[in-house]
N, C-alpha and C positions, 0 to 999 in steps of 0.2 A: 352494569354499564350497558347502554343500548341507545340506538338512534333509529327513528322511523325512516330516515333517509339513507342509512348506511348501505353500501354495496357489499361490505365485508365487516363482520363482527367476530371478534375472538372473545369468548366468555369463560372466565375462570379456568383457563387451561393449565393443567399440571402435567409435568413430565419428569420422570426420574430415570437415571441410568445406574444400575448396580447400587441402589440405595442412596445415590447422590442426586439431590433435587436440582434439575436444570431449569425448570420453570415452576413457580409456586403460586398458581392462581392468577395468571396474566389475563387481563382484559384490555381490549382496545377496539376502536372502530374507524373505518375509512369511508368517507363519503365521496360520491361521484365528483370528479373535477378537483379533488383535493390532493395536495402533496403533503404527505404525513411522514415526518422523519422518525426513524427508529434509531436511537442512539444508545450506546453502552460500551463498556470496555470489552476486550476479548474475554470470553468466558462468562459474559453477563446473561447469556441465553438468547441473543439475537438469532444466531444460526439455527438453534433448535426451534424457535418460533417460526422462522421461515420454512423450515422443513415440514413442520406440522401444517402450516397453511397450504403448502404446495403438495401435500399428500405423501411426502417421502417418509415421514415419521408419524406414528399414531400416538395421540395423547393418552395419558393414564386416565384423565377425567377432564371434563369441560367440553364445550362444543364450539363449532364454527357455524356462523350463519352467512351463507353466500347468496346474495341476491334474494333474500327472504327465505331461503331453504336451510333448515337446521340440520347439521350433520355432526355425529359424534366422532366420525373420522372420515377420511377421504383418501383416494389414491391419486397418484400424479395424473392419470388420465381423467379422473373425475374433476380434479381441479382445473385442468386445461379446458375441459368441456364447459365448466361453469364460468370460464373467462378469467381464470387466475394464471398469470405467466410470471416466471422469475427469470431475470437476466443476471446470471452469475458473473463473477469477475473475469472468468475465462471465456465468456460469451457462449460456449458450447456450440461453436459453428464448425462446419466441414471445410477445412482449408482448401481441399482439392476441387470443391464445387464453386460455381459462380455465385455472385451476390444474389442474383435472381433465384437460383435454385435453393440457396439457403433460406431466403425469405419465404418461399412458397412450399418448402419441404413438408413442414408439419401439417399444413392444410391438405396437401396431397395424401399424406398418410391418414389423416382423420377421415377423408372421403373414401378411403380404402380403394383407391384407384390402382388397378393392376398395371396400367400403362400410363406413362407420363407424356405430356405434350409440351415441348419446349415453348411453343407459342402461348399455350395457356398459362404456363409457369411465369413466363416473362410479363404477360399482361397483368397477372395478379400482383406481381411485384411492382410493376410500373404504377398501378393504381394507388398503392400505399405510399410509394415514394413521392408521387405527385401530390397526394393529400397532405403530406407533411412538408411539402415544398423543399425537398432535398435534391442535391445534385450528386448522385452516386452512379458509378459505372456498373450497371447491372450485369454486364457480360464479363467483367474481370473476375478472376479467381480470388476468393477471399484472402488467400495467402499473400496476394500482392498488395492488399489494401492496408491503409493505416489503422492504428488502434481506434482512432476516432470514428472512422468509417465502419469498422467492424461493430463498434458499439451501436451505431445507427441501424445497421443491418439487423442486429438482434432485436431492436425496438420494432422495426418494420415487420419482422417475422411474428412478433407477438400480436401486432395489429391485424395481420392477415387472419389470425385465429380469433378475431373479434374480442381482444382482451378488454375486460372491464376493470381488472386490478392488475397493475404492473409493479412488481417488486424489483427494485434496482439495487444490487449489492455492490457498494463501493464503486459507483459508475465513473468517477472522475480521477481514479488513482493514477492512470498513465496519460492523462490529457494535459495539453498546454492550456494557458489561460484563455486563448482565443477559442480553442476547441471546447472548453467548458462553457463559454458563452453560447456557442453554437448548440451544444447539448441542451442547455437551459431553455433556449428558444424553442427547441423541439418539445421539451417537457411542457412548456406553456401551451403549445398547440394541442398536445394530448389532453391537457386540462380542459381546453375549450371543447373538446369532443366528449368530455364527461368521464374520461378514464381516471380512476383513483390510483395514485402512485405512492407506494411505500419506498422511501428514499433512505437507504442505509449508508452512512458515511461517518468517517472520523474527522472530516474537515468541517469544523463547526461554523466557520464563516460562510462556507457554501450552504450549509444546512439552513442558516438563518436567511440567506438570500433567496432560496427557492421554496422553502416550506411554509405552509400555513399552520400546521400543528406539529408538536414534538412530543414523543413518548420516550422516556429514558428507562432502561432496565439496569438494575444492579443486583447481582447474585440471584438472578432468576425472578425478580419481582419488579413491578412498576413502581418507581420512586418519584417520578414526576411526569405529568401529562397535562398539556394545555396549549393555548395559542403560542405560536412561535414569537409573536410580537411581545409576549410577556417574558421572554428569555434574552440573555446575552450569551456569547460564547463562554464566558466565565461561569455563568450560572448553570449551563448545561454540563460543563466540565466538573463542577462541584457535585452535581447530582450523579454523574457517572462514577466518580471516584470516592465521594464522601469527604472530600477535603478541598481546600482552596488551591487552585492551580494558577501560578503567577505567569503573566505574559510579559513581564518587565525584563530588562537586560540583566543577565546573571553572569557577568564576566569579571574574573579576577584580574587585576592589573599584572602585566608581565614584568618580570624583574628587569631593571634598567640595563643589566649586563647580560640579558638572555642571548645566548649564542645562536648564530645561524645554524640550523639543523639540516635543512635541505635548500639547495640552490639550483633552480632550473633556469637554463639560459637557451634562448633560441630554439625551443622545442617545436618540432613541426612534423606533420605527416600529410602527404599529398592528398588533397580532397577532403581533409578532416579539420585540420587546424594548422596555424603557423605562428612563428615569432612569439611563443609563449615564454614569458620571463616572470619569475616570482621567487621570493625567499620565504621560507618558513622557519620561525624561531623556536627554540626549545620552550615547551609549555604553551605554545600558541594554538588556538583553535581558528583555523582559516576556512572560510566558506567560499565555495565556488558555485556560481549559479548562472543561469541563462535559460532561455526558452528551449523547449524540446527541439533538438536538431541544431543547437548552437555550437556543439562541439565539446560541451562540458564533460560528458561521460567519456568521450574519446581521449581527452587529455589524461584522465585518471587511468584509463586502460593502457596508455602509452607509458606512464610513469611506472606502473607495476609490471609491464612486459606482456600484457595480454595481447595487445596489438602494438608492437614497438614503433617508436618514432623513426622518421627518416633522417632528421637533422636535430642538432642541439645536444646539450649536455645536462646530466643530472649528477649532483654531488650530494652525498649524505654523510653527515658527521665529519665533514672536512675531506672526504675521499671521493674522487670522481668514479662513477660506475657506468659501465656499458650494459644497458638493460635491453636485452634482445629476447628474453623469455621470462615466464613467471618465476622460474628458479633463480634467475638473475635478480629479479625484484626482491625475492625473499632473502637472498644472500646480502643484498644491499641494506637490509634492515627495515624493509617496508612490509607492512601488513595491509591487506585490502579486503574490505567487506563489500562484496559486489551488490549491484542493484537487485539482481534476481537471486535471493538467498537460497531458494528452494532447489534450483537446478545447478547453481554455481558455487554455493557456499556451504552446503550440507550434504552428508550422506544420509538420506532420509530413512533408509532401512536399518541404520546403525543406532546405537544408544546415544544419549546425551554425553556420557563419559567418553565413548569412542570418538565422537566428533570434537570434543574439547581438546584432545591431545593429538588429533590427526596431523597437525602441521609441525609437531615438535617431538615426535617419538625418538628421533636420534639423540636428542639432548638427555634422554633418560637411560641411555645405554651405559653399562658398566665397562670396565677395562676389558672384560671378557666378551664384550659386545652383546651381553644379555640385557633385557629390559629390567630396570629396577621398579618392580611392581609397587613397592611401598611408597616410593617417591611419587609415582604416577597417581596412586590413590590419594595421596596427600594433596597434590596439586588440584586434582579434580574436585575434591571436597572443598578446598579453599575457594576455587573459582565459583562453584555452585552456590556457596553461601554469599560470597562477595557480590555476585551479580544478581542475587535474589531471584534465581530461576524458579518459577512456580511449577513444580512437578513432584510426583510422589517420591521419586528417588532417581539417582543418576543413571540407572540402567533402563529407565523408561525410554521408549523409542522416540527419537527427535520428531518423527512424523506426527506424534500425538500433541505437540505443543502449539500454543497460540502463536500468532505472528510476532508479538513482542518478545515472547520467551525464546522462540526460534532465533530471533535476531541476537539475543543475548548469548546464545550458544556460539554463533558465528564470531561475535566479538571476543568471547572467552577463548576461542581457538587461537586468535591472534595475540591476545594478551599473554597467553602462556609462552609465547616466543619472546615477549618483552621487546617489541619492535621499536626502533628509533622514531619511525613515522607510521601512523595508522591512518589510512584513508578509508572513508565510508561513502559509498554511492547510494543515495536515497535511503539513509539509515532508518527512517521511520515510516516508509511506505507501508500502508496497510496495518499500521500499529496504532492502538488506541492512545488517547491523550495521556492517561496515567503512565503507560509504559514509555511514551515519548519522553516525559519528564524524567523518568528513572534512567533511561538510556543516556540522556545528556548529562545526568548527574554522574554516571559512570565515566563518561568521556571527560568531564571536567576534572574528576579525581585523577584520571590517568594523565591528563595534561599537567596537573599540579606536581606530578612526579617527574616531569621533564619531557614526556613524549610530545612530539608534534602531531597535531590532529588536523586532517583535511576532511571537510564535509562537503560533498557534492549534492546539492538538493535544489528543488524548486519550491520547497516549503519556506516561503519568505519569512513568516513570523518566527520559525525556529532558528533560522540563521540570524535574524536581528536580535534574538534573545541570547544567543550563545557564542557568537563569533567575535574575536578581536578585530578581524578584518574580513571584508567580503570582496571577492573579485567577480566582476561581471563579464561573461563571455557572450560574444555575438559574432556570428559568421566565422567561427573558428579563431577569434582573436580576443584577448583581454582588452576590453574597451574602457573599463573604469575600475578604480579601487576605492573602497570606502573603509574608513577606520574610525574607531572611537565614537564620538558624538555624531558623526556623519551617518552612522548606521541606524536607519529606521525603515519600516516596511514600505512607506510611500516612496522614499528616495530610491530604494533598491528596485522597486517595480518600475519607477520612472526611467531608471538607467537601463533596465532590461528591455524595455519596449521603445526606447528613443530611436 
């Protein structure tokens, strides 16, 4: 594979780790002013390829051609000097420095200046911001800025370094619809400047909206590559997984006599949300959505006791509960998979097995208050198999798992308690499309056993496909409820933005 016009080429790159092949002869090319989507499930080789392009990892064989120069390997400094920049999901910014300082920092280091000039730094940052037509407070500390503004600062930092190739890893994960539109507007300005962009995302509708070309990896090999116009979200999903992925509604009818499982009345917290009323039935999957900042996540935090409500009542299984803490939420029979699974849902240094039983150890104690190791091992083995967690064994560190498998461990932790109600906030953020489908299959199976499921998400297609009802939150209030045939993507988005 090759192109006379390519600013970056990857030719027959192979990489193995401990005998396991992560990349098996991958080739692709990026041309100036092109947005090239790199798609694939977790574990497909995307991250390894990015590390090789950026110089973090060295390939076993194959070469990179950057701006006409052939390299068998490179270092991060070499890649940056050649014009290759990577914007990772965490943006790698300094929160205690200003926006201007973050933008100009790498350029200052590259020039090996011993003394920095605030005037020079601000002027360099201002030039890039004006070039892209952005409105960013350059004097504000990055810690004070929104996720969307931090994303744009990371882009500006790359341009100060005269980036020719910009790799964006899951750039829209935490952005609202309006912020995504703003980001895409900036991406198009970058294209006009001739910057080649590798866009890595699980959100296939966005991929098709912004990309000119698509390359799909599966098991470390290129299984599809070509113009984005030749693809649909479904064809990309099939290439990623090797099977057809349905986007139609997969909702089992509720039993006519399904009992109310949770009743929320008049729930409110000053400055966050108010007058929240809803009922969740046994076996129901209830979606709650709204734009970022609508109050949807705060409602979930209040129900579980993370940040308790000031007013209102919560009843579970016919019994009213005062939920002032997480312990109260757990005692009420509620499980909660938080939005940030890495910092709030898992013990990263512990094993899969330890994480699975972390919330239910007391239930395994004998009369002598000793832990029943045989029962614990049996439960862990059953959950490991039932949730199809892809790992060599249950003692593997949870830190080593992909996003989808890490999410399954958090879900397993709560299923081991057999909660009456299981809430999940952003259950498929950063999860590939195959794992998304499997996670919702797990939730549907749990609902079929009578558990009430609440899904808080801004992934509208997944809500439309899986929920019996969807509640729309705006400005801290439930402003609409959709059920049955009323539920479709267009109608949900219309109610969210009305």
